[in-house]
C-alpha positions as CSV (number, residue, x, y, z in Angstrom):
1,M,-41.7,-112.6,-7.2
2,P,-39.2,-111.2,-4.7
3,D,-37.6,-107.9,-5.5
4,D,-34.0,-108.5,-6.7
5,L,-32.8,-105.0,-5.7
6,H,-34.3,-105.3,-2.2
7,R,-32.7,-108.8,-1.8
8,R,-29.3,-107.5,-2.9
9,Y,-29.6,-104.4,-0.7
10,Q,-30.4,-106.6,2.3
11,D,-27.6,-109.1,1.5
12,A,-25.2,-106.2,1.3
13,H,-26.4,-104.9,4.7
14,T,-25.9,-108.4,6.2
15,G,-22.4,-108.7,4.7
16,H,-21.4,-105.3,6.0
17,R,-22.9,-106.0,9.5
18,E,-21.2,-109.4,9.7
19,H,-17.8,-107.9,8.7
20,A,-18.1,-105.0,11.1
21,S,-18.9,-107.4,14.0
22,T,-15.7,-109.3,13.6
23,C,-13.3,-106.8,12.2
24,T,-11.0,-105.3,14.8
25,T,-10.1,-102.4,12.6
26,C,-13.5,-101.1,11.6
27,T,-15.3,-98.5,13.6
28,D,-18.4,-96.4,12.9
29,T,-16.2,-93.7,11.3
30,S,-13.3,-95.6,10.0
31,R,-13.2,-98.8,8.0
32,C,-10.6,-101.2,6.7
33,P,-10.4,-101.6,2.9
34,T,-12.8,-104.6,2.9
35,G,-15.2,-102.9,5.3
36,Q,-15.2,-99.7,3.2
37,R,-16.0,-101.8,0.1
38,L,-18.8,-103.6,1.8
39,Y,-20.2,-100.3,3.3
40,E,-20.1,-98.6,-0.1
41,T,-21.9,-101.5,-1.8
42,F,-24.5,-101.4,0.9
43,T,-25.1,-97.7,0.8
44,R,-25.2,-97.6,-3.0
45,L,-27.8,-100.4,-3.1
46,Q,-29.8,-98.8,-0.3
47,D,-29.9,-95.5,-2.1
48,A,-31.0,-97.2,-5.4
49,Y,-33.7,-99.1,-3.6
50,L,-35.0,-96.1,-1.7
51,N,-34.9,-93.8,-4.8
52,R,-36.9,-96.4,-6.7
53,Q,-39.4,-96.6,-3.9
54,R,-39.8,-92.8,-3.9
55,Q,-40.3,-92.9,-7.7
56,E,-43.0,-95.6,-7.5
57,R,-45.0,-93.6,-4.9
58,R,-45.3,-90.6,-7.1
């Protein structure tokens, strides 16, 4: 069974990347409100996934 957290993390990354590629306001250091929301969702899910991976390896 696919890992739901991993799928959500990858989907969030795709959403952030797609937005960043078309948004004329977003840069690597500054984001529009939508870009900021997408980036925060991606980083939150990435952190959760990586933390879980670390816990499982112990």
